[in-house]
C-alpha positions as CSV (number, residue, x, y, z in Angstrom):
1,X,72.1,60.1,8.3
2,X,70.1,57.9,5.9
3,X,71.9,56.5,2.9
4,X,72.1,59.0,0.0
5,X,70.8,56.4,-2.4
6,X,67.4,56.5,-0.7
7,X,67.0,60.1,-1.7
8,X,68.2,59.5,-5.3
9,X,65.6,56.9,-6.0
10,X,62.2,57.9,-7.5
11,X,59.8,56.8,-4.7
12,X,60.6,53.1,-4.5
13,X,64.0,51.4,-4.3
14,X,65.6,50.1,-7.5
15,X,65.9,46.6,-6.0
16,X,62.1,46.4,-5.6
17,X,61.7,47.2,-9.3
18,X,64.3,44.7,-10.3
19,X,62.7,42.1,-8.0
20,X,59.3,42.6,-9.6
21,X,60.5,41.7,-13.1
22,X,63.2,39.2,-12.0
23,X,60.8,36.8,-10.3
24,X,58.7,34.8,-12.7
25,X,55.8,34.5,-10.3
26,X,55.6,38.3,-10.1
27,X,55.4,38.6,-13.8
28,X,52.8,35.9,-14.0
29,X,50.8,37.7,-11.2
30,X,50.9,41.0,-13.1
31,X,49.9,39.4,-16.4
32,X,47.1,37.4,-14.9
33,X,45.8,40.5,-13.1
34,X,45.8,42.4,-16.4
35,X,44.1,39.6,-18.3
36,X,41.5,38.9,-15.6
37,X,40.7,42.6,-15.2
38,X,39.9,42.9,-18.9
39,X,37.9,39.7,-19.1
40,X,35.8,40.5,-16.0
41,X,35.2,44.0,-17.2
42,X,33.9,42.8,-20.6
43,X,31.6,40.2,-18.9
44,X,30.4,42.8,-16.4
45,X,29.4,45.5,-19.0
46,X,27.3,42.9,-20.8
47,X,25.4,42.4,-17.6
48,X,25.3,46.1,-16.7
49,X,25.6,48.2,-19.9
50,X,25.2,51.4,-17.8
51,X,26.8,52.4,-14.5
52,X,25.1,52.3,-11.2
53,X,23.7,55.6,-10.0
54,X,22.8,56.7,-6.5
55,X,21.7,60.1,-5.1
56,X,25.2,61.3,-4.6
57,X,26.0,60.6,-8.3
58,X,24.1,63.6,-9.6
59,X,25.8,66.0,-7.1
60,X,29.2,64.8,-8.1
61,X,28.3,65.2,-11.8
62,X,26.8,68.6,-11.4
63,X,29.9,69.8,-9.4
64,X,32.2,68.4,-12.2
65,X,30.1,70.1,-14.9
66,X,30.2,73.5,-13.2
67,X,33.8,73.0,-12.0
68,X,33.0,74.1,-8.5
69,X,35.6,74.1,-5.8
70,X,33.2,73.3,-3.0
71,X,30.0,71.3,-2.7
72,X,28.0,69.4,-0.2
73,X,30.3,66.5,-0.8
74,X,34.1,66.7,-1.0
75,X,35.1,67.9,-4.5
76,X,38.0,65.5,-5.1
77,X,35.9,62.9,-7.0
78,X,34.2,65.6,-9.1
79,X,37.6,66.9,-10.1
80,X,38.5,63.3,-11.0
81,X,35.4,63.1,-13.2
82,X,36.3,66.3,-14.9
83,X,39.9,65.1,-15.4
84,X,38.9,61.8,-16.9
85,X,36.4,63.5,-19.2
86,X,39.3,65.2,-21.0
87,X,40.4,61.8,-22.3
88,X,37.1,59.9,-22.4
89,X,33.6,61.1,-21.7
90,X,31.9,57.7,-21.8
91,X,30.5,55.8,-18.8
92,X,32.3,52.6,-19.8
93,X,35.6,54.5,-20.0
94,X,35.0,55.8,-16.5
95,X,34.1,52.4,-15.2
96,X,37.2,50.8,-16.7
97,X,39.4,53.6,-15.3
98,X,38.0,53.2,-11.8
99,X,38.3,49.5,-11.9
100,X,41.8,49.5,-13.3
101,X,43.0,52.0,-10.6
102,X,41.5,49.9,-7.8
103,X,43.0,46.7,-9.2
104,X,46.4,48.3,-9.6
105,X,46.4,49.7,-6.0
106,X,45.6,46.2,-4.7
107,X,48.3,44.7,-6.8
108,X,50.9,47.2,-5.6
109,X,50.0,46.5,-1.9
110,X,50.3,42.8,-2.5
111,X,53.7,43.1,-4.2
112,X,54.9,45.5,-1.4
113,X,54.0,43.2,1.5
114,X,55.4,40.2,-0.4
115,X,58.7,42.0,-1.0
116,X,59.2,43.7,2.4
117,X,57.7,40.9,4.6
118,X,59.2,38.0,2.6
119,X,56.0,36.2,2.0
120,X,55.8,32.9,0.1
121,X,54.3,31.8,-3.2
122,X,51.2,30.3,-1.7
123,X,50.3,33.5,0.2
124,X,50.5,35.4,-3.1
125,X,48.3,32.8,-5.0
126,X,45.6,32.6,-2.3
127,X,45.3,36.3,-1.2
128,X,45.8,37.7,-4.8
129,X,43.0,35.5,-6.0
130,X,40.7,36.5,-3.2
131,X,41.4,40.2,-3.7
132,X,41.9,40.7,-7.4
133,X,39.0,38.4,-8.5
134,X,36.6,39.8,-6.0
135,X,33.3,40.7,-7.8
136,X,32.7,43.5,-5.3
137,X,35.5,45.4,-7.0
138,X,33.5,45.5,-10.1
139,X,30.2,46.6,-8.5
140,X,31.9,49.4,-6.5
141,X,33.9,50.6,-9.5
142,X,30.7,50.7,-11.6
143,X,29.2,53.3,-9.2
144,X,29.2,57.0,-10.2
145,X,30.5,57.6,-6.7
146,X,33.8,58.1,-4.9
147,X,33.8,54.7,-3.3
148,X,36.3,52.9,-5.6
149,X,38.6,55.8,-6.0
150,X,38.6,56.4,-2.2
151,X,39.4,52.7,-1.6
152,X,42.2,52.7,-4.2
153,X,44.0,55.8,-3.0
154,X,43.5,54.8,0.6
155,X,45.4,51.6,-0.4
156,X,48.1,53.8,-2.0
157,X,48.3,55.8,1.2
158,X,48.7,52.7,3.3
159,X,51.3,51.2,0.9
160,X,53.4,54.4,0.9
161,X,53.3,54.4,4.7
162,X,54.7,50.9,4.7
163,X,57.5,52.0,2.4
164,X,58.1,54.9,4.7
165,X,58.7,52.5,7.6
166,X,61.3,50.6,5.6
167,X,62.8,53.1,3.2
168,X,62.0,56.7,4.0
169,X,62.9,59.2,1.3
170,X,62.0,62.7,0.2
171,X,60.3,61.7,-3.0
172,X,58.4,59.0,-1.2
173,X,57.2,61.6,1.3
174,X,56.1,63.9,-1.5
175,X,54.2,61.0,-3.1
176,X,52.7,60.2,0.2
177,X,51.6,63.8,0.8
178,X,50.0,64.1,-2.6
179,X,48.2,60.8,-2.2
180,X,47.0,61.8,1.3
181,X,45.8,65.2,0.0
182,X,43.8,63.6,-2.8
183,X,42.2,60.9,-0.7
184,X,41.4,63.6,1.9
185,X,39.6,65.6,-0.8
186,X,37.6,62.6,-2.0
187,X,35.8,61.6,1.2
188,X,35.6,62.8,4.8
189,X,36.3,59.3,6.1
190,X,39.9,60.2,5.6
191,X,39.8,62.9,8.3
192,X,42.0,60.7,10.6
193,X,44.5,59.8,7.9
194,X,46.8,62.8,8.5
195,X,47.0,62.0,12.2
196,X,48.2,58.4,11.5
197,X,50.7,59.7,8.9
198,X,52.2,62.1,11.4
199,X,52.3,59.4,14.1
200,X,54.1,56.9,11.8
201,X,56.6,59.4,10.4
202,X,57.5,60.8,13.8
203,X,57.6,57.6,15.8
204,X,58.3,54.8,13.3
205,X,61.0,56.2,11.1
206,X,64.8,56.3,11.9
207,X,66.1,59.8,11.5
208,X,67.1,62.9,13.4
209,X,64.2,64.9,14.8
210,X,64.9,67.7,12.5
211,X,64.5,65.4,9.5
212,X,61.4,63.8,10.9
213,X,59.7,67.2,11.3
214,X,60.7,68.2,7.8
215,X,59.3,65.0,6.4
216,X,56.1,65.3,8.4
217,X,55.7,68.8,7.2
218,X,56.3,67.8,3.6
219,X,53.7,65.0,3.9
220,X,50.8,67.0,5.4
221,X,51.5,70.3,3.6
222,X,49.2,69.4,0.7
223,X,46.4,68.5,3.1
224,X,46.8,71.8,5.0
225,X,46.7,73.7,1.7
226,X,43.5,71.9,0.7
227,X,41.8,72.6,4.0
228,X,42.8,76.3,3.9
229,X,41.6,76.6,0.3
230,X,38.3,74.9,1.2
231,X,37.7,77.2,4.2
232,X,38.5,80.2,2.0
233,X,36.0,79.1,-0.6
234,X,33.2,78.6,1.9
235,X,33.9,82.0,3.4
236,X,33.7,83.6,-0.1
237,X,30.6,81.8,-1.2
238,X,28.6,81.1,1.9
239,X,29.9,83.7,4.5
240,X,30.7,80.9,6.9
241,X,34.1,79.7,8.2
242,X,34.0,76.0,8.1
243,X,35.6,73.0,6.4
244,X,32.8,70.5,6.3
245,X,29.2,71.7,6.7
246,X,28.1,68.1,6.1
247,X,29.3,67.2,9.6
248,X,26.7,69.3,11.3
249,X,23.9,67.8,9.3
250,X,25.2,64.3,9.9
251,X,25.5,64.8,13.7
252,X,21.9,66.0,13.9
253,X,20.7,63.1,11.8
254,X,22.6,60.6,14.0
255,X,21.0,62.2,17.1
256,X,17.5,61.9,15.7
257,X,17.8,58.2,15.3
258,X,18.3,58.1,19.1
259,X,15.7,60.7,19.9
260,X,12.9,58.9,18.1
261,X,13.2,56.1,20.7
262,X,13.1,58.3,23.9
263,X,10.6,60.5,25.7
264,X,10.1,63.9,24.0
265,X,10.9,65.6,27.3
266,X,14.4,66.9,27.8
267,X,16.5,67.4,30.9
268,X,17.2,71.0,30.2
269,X,15.1,73.9,28.8
270,X,15.2,74.1,25.0
271,X,17.7,76.8,24.0
272,X,16.1,79.6,22.0
273,X,18.0,78.9,18.7
274,X,16.6,75.3,18.7
275,X,13.0,75.9,19.7
276,X,11.4,75.9,16.2
277,X,13.6,73.0,15.0
278,X,12.9,71.1,18.2
279,X,9.1,71.6,17.8
280,X,9.3,70.3,14.2
281,X,11.3,67.3,15.5
282,X,9.0,66.4,18.3
283,X,5.9,66.6,16.1
284,X,7.6,64.4,13.6
285,X,8.6,61.9,16.2
286,X,5.0,61.8,17.5
287,X,3.7,61.0,14.1
288,X,6.1,58.1,13.3
289,X,5.9,56.5,16.8
290,X,2.5,55.2,15.9
291,X,4.0,53.2,13.0
292,X,5.5,49.8,13.6
293,X,7.8,47.4,11.9
294,X,8.7,48.1,8.3
295,X,6.3,51.0,8.1
296,X,8.5,53.0,10.5
297,X,10.9,55.0,8.2
298,X,13.7,55.1,10.7
299,X,13.6,51.5,11.7
300,X,17.2,51.0,10.5
301,X,20.1,53.5,10.6
302,X,20.5,55.1,7.2
303,X,19.8,58.3,5.3
304,X,16.2,59.0,6.3
305,X,16.8,61.9,8.7
306,X,19.4,63.4,6.4
307,X,17.6,63.4,3.0
308,X,13.9,62.5,3.4
309,X,11.8,65.6,2.5
310,X,9.4,64.7,5.4
311,X,12.1,64.5,8.0
312,X,12.7,67.4,10.4
313,X,16.0,68.6,8.9
314,X,14.6,69.0,5.5
315,X,11.3,70.5,6.8
316,X,13.2,73.1,8.8
317,X,15.4,73.8,5.8
318,X,12.4,74.6,3.6
319,X,10.7,76.7,6.3
320,X,13.9,78.6,7.0
321,X,14.3,79.7,3.4
322,X,10.8,79.7,2.1
323,X,10.7,83.5,1.7
324,X,14.2,83.6,0.2
325,X,14.6,82.8,-3.5
326,X,18.0,84.4,-4.0
327,X,20.3,82.6,-1.7
328,X,22.0,79.6,-3.3
329,X,21.3,76.1,-2.2
330,X,24.9,75.5,-1.1
331,X,24.9,78.7,1.0
332,X,21.6,77.7,2.7
333,X,23.0,74.2,3.4
334,X,26.2,75.7,4.9
335,X,24.5,78.3,7.0
336,X,22.3,75.7,8.7
337,X,25.2,73.3,9.4
338,X,26.5,74.9,12.6
339,X,22.9,75.1,13.9
340,X,22.2,71.5,13.2
341,X,25.6,70.4,14.6
342,X,24.9,72.3,17.9
343,X,21.4,70.9,18.0
344,X,22.6,67.3,17.5
345,X,25.2,67.7,20.2
346,X,22.6,69.1,22.6
347,X,20.3,66.2,22.0
348,X,23.1,63.7,22.6
349,X,24.0,65.6,25.8
350,X,20.4,65.1,27.0
351,X,20.4,61.4,26.4
352,X,24.0,60.1,26.3
353,X,23.2,56.5,27.3
354,X,20.3,56.3,24.9
355,X,22.6,57.6,22.1
356,X,24.9,54.7,22.8
357,X,21.9,52.2,22.9
358,X,20.0,53.4,19.8
359,X,22.8,54.8,17.6
360,X,26.3,53.7,18.5
361,X,25.5,50.1,19.3
362,X,23.4,49.5,16.2
363,X,26.1,51.1,14.1
364,X,28.7,48.9,15.7
365,X,26.7,45.9,14.6
366,X,26.5,47.4,11.1
367,X,30.3,47.7,11.1
368,X,30.4,44.0,11.9
369,X,27.9,43.1,9.2
370,X,27.2,46.2,7.0
371,X,24.0,46.4,5.0
372,X,24.3,46.4,1.2
373,X,22.3,49.6,0.8
374,X,22.8,50.9,-2.8
375,X,25.1,47.9,-3.5
376,X,22.0,45.7,-3.2
377,X,19.9,47.3,-5.9
378,X,20.7,48.7,-9.4
379,X,20.1,52.4,-10.0
380,X,17.9,52.7,-6.8
381,X,15.4,50.4,-8.6
382,X,14.7,52.9,-11.3
383,X,14.8,52.5,-15.1
384,X,16.0,56.1,-15.8
385,X,18.6,58.6,-14.7
386,X,18.6,62.4,-14.3
387,X,19.2,64.7,-17.1
388,X,22.6,65.7,-15.7
389,X,23.8,62.2,-16.3
390,X,22.3,62.2,-19.8
391,X,24.2,65.4,-20.5
392,X,27.5,64.3,-19.0
393,X,27.7,60.9,-20.6
394,X,26.0,61.8,-23.8
395,X,23.1,59.4,-23.5
396,X,20.5,59.5,-26.2
397,X,17.7,58.8,-23.7
398,X,17.5,58.7,-19.9
399,X,16.6,55.0,-19.9
400,X,19.1,52.6,-18.4
401,X,18.9,48.8,-18.0
402,X,20.7,45.8,-16.5
403,X,20.3,42.0,-16.8
404,X,18.2,41.8,-13.6
405,X,14.5,42.7,-14.2
406,X,13.8,43.4,-10.5
407,X,17.0,45.5,-10.2
408,X,18.2,43.4,-7.3
409,X,22.0,42.7,-6.9
410,X,21.9,39.5,-4.9
411,X,25.6,38.7,-5.2
412,X,26.6,41.5,-2.9
413,X,24.5,40.1,0.0
414,X,27.2,37.5,0.6
415,X,29.6,40.2,1.8
416,X,27.4,40.9,4.8
417,X,28.7,37.5,5.9
418,X,32.2,37.4,4.5
419,X,33.2,40.9,5.9
420,X,32.5,39.8,9.5
421,X,34.7,36.7,8.9
422,X,37.5,38.8,7.5
423,X,37.4,41.1,10.6
424,X,37.4,38.0,12.9
425,X,40.4,36.5,11.0
426,X,42.3,39.8,11.3
427,X,41.6,40.3,15.0
428,X,42.0,36.7,16.1
429,X,45.1,36.5,13.9
430,X,46.6,39.4,15.7
431,X,45.8,37.9,19.1
432,X,47.2,34.5,18.0
433,X,50.3,36.2,16.7
434,X,50.8,37.9,20.1
435,X,50.3,34.7,22.1
436,X,52.8,32.7,20.0
437,X,55.3,35.5,20.7
438,X,55.4,36.4,17.0
439,X,56.4,40.0,17.7
440,X,59.6,38.7,19.3
441,X,60.6,36.8,16.2
442,X,60.1,39.4,13.5
443,X,62.2,42.4,12.5
444,X,61.4,45.8,13.9
445,X,60.0,47.1,10.7
446,X,57.9,44.0,10.3
447,X,56.5,44.7,13.8
448,X,55.9,48.3,13.0
449,X,54.0,47.4,9.8
450,X,51.7,45.1,11.8
451,X,51.1,47.8,14.4
452,X,50.3,50.2,11.6
453,X,47.6,47.9,10.3
454,X,46.1,47.6,13.8
455,X,46.1,51.4,14.2
456,X,44.3,51.9,10.9
457,X,41.8,49.1,11.7
458,X,41.0,50.5,15.1
459,X,40.8,54.1,13.8
460,X,38.5,53.1,11.0
461,X,36.3,51.2,13.5
462,X,36.1,54.1,15.9
463,X,35.6,56.8,13.2
464,X,33.0,54.8,11.2
465,X,30.9,54.0,14.2
466,X,30.8,57.6,15.4
467,X,30.6,59.4,12.1
468,X,27.6,58.1,10.2
469,X,25.5,55.0,9.5
470,X,27.8,52.3,8.1
471,X,27.1,50.6,4.8
472,X,29.0,48.0,2.7
473,X,30.5,50.3,0.1
474,X,32.2,52.4,2.8
475,X,34.2,49.4,4.0
476,X,36.0,48.5,0.8
477,X,39.4,49.8,2.0
478,X,39.3,48.1,5.4
479,X,38.1,44.9,3.9
480,X,41.0,44.7,1.5
481,X,43.8,45.5,3.9
482,X,42.4,43.4,6.8
483,X,42.2,40.4,4.5
484,X,45.7,41.1,3.3
485,X,47.2,41.2,6.8
486,X,44.8,38.9,8.4
487,X,46.0,36.2,6.1
488,X,49.7,37.0,7.0
489,X,49.0,36.8,10.7
490,X,46.9,33.6,10.3
491,X,49.6,32.0,8.2
492,X,52.1,32.6,11.0
493,X,49.8,31.1,13.6
494,X,49.1,28.1,11.5
495,X,52.7,27.5,10.7
496,X,53.6,27.7,14.4
497,X,50.8,25.2,15.2
498,X,52.2,22.7,12.7
499,X,55.9,23.4,13.4
500,X,56.2,24.1,17.1
501,X,60.0,23.3,17.0
502,X,60.5,26.6,15.2
503,X,59.7,28.5,18.4
504,X,61.9,26.1,20.5
505,X,64.9,26.6,18.1
506,X,64.2,30.4,18.1
507,X,64.0,30.6,14.3
508,X,62.5,34.0,13.5
509,X,59.5,34.0,11.1
510,X,61.2,36.3,8.6
511,X,64.6,34.6,8.7
512,X,64.5,33.2,5.2
513,X,66.9,33.8,2.2
514,X,66.5,37.1,0.5
515,X,64.2,36.8,-2.6
516,X,66.5,39.2,-4.5
517,X,69.6,36.9,-4.2
């Protein structure tokens, strides 16, 4: 039976709270984080007086305005917009809120690993500076998009999992479950999060099986309720039973990037439900095969087949509903999702090796060095925004501006180089830690925490490559936690290299005096 005091504490142990305010370097870190956040925010809004808009922004705003419970995108971020608007309806207030939440989640992760893994002062100084002063945090938080909120609550999800490994408790599980449910409602990239949560709770916590199952159920219950409610809403409003219609569209789009490179002939006869769609697809592929280089619209993986009006999916969508003016856009979108999903799967089945060559492999490269996409240009290069944004934020005109005349955001280009380096540091650090027998010299919970990060990193890699074309803004969460733990692993490897006697004397890495004493 776990100590009763664990259950009496509100989420985190009292010793952790005392440690935060007892250690002077912690108080300095918190104060400097607050000051730097405010200063960087003020500087940034002088350079970018208006937030950055992308196509998704207007869908999020419209869903928030109408208070819809389902949409093309997950509704969590729209609900967040609506909630924040109760207190502040300005764009600058939203930007500050998103930036502050992201910075706070990073700070909590840093304090957590510093406390639980007994990390030194220099680690805190170096890693905290790299993460909390990162300009990318500002650019992502300035989006009217779910990117910063998804990254922030993903970090809270990870942080709560780490605490569950060390100090499991009922209130912590409830906090974890609510965090998991919200991040799950914000972006479909979190589809694998509940699986990891269940794995950690069942296999990495010390308790009776009855307690583990109870805790696991408590943690995923909010997610199950959200999924059930979403399916119910789709059934009521679109007459379809599905959780994410976007998945069908995305799979078809991914398959078309492959199909544009292969012979139009297929191994099997075209199934009747796909004949018209396939005819539109092959005609489109014939027309763009004549184009070369930058003139070819699908030259790079992206959103062309998903959103371009001339692409097959949008063409078929218009033809399918051209005589119907009463069915809502959302219902049309949802009704076609299963057809598109089946069609995409059928194309992939016809050319599995080509799918690996022309979609999965290029997307793997994008994971290694993700393109900046909308992070590389302000407001999609436009000087104005849609009327929905004008109405929501109370703008006097639709004109927006930034300090850059050509709308280019050049600073973000550096991350296509730094992100690969971070992944290399994390992976090689893990290998190095293994070869110096680091796992034999740390505590069980320390070891479990490192395994947790490897599981999340591997899952994110697998899911990202298979799910959709990868771009930089999707990789905020993995970038932050891989840098955090990559630095930990690398520091152990470096210390072992400079102090080889530590291994010979069998001094464990984490055998240092308690920071609380």
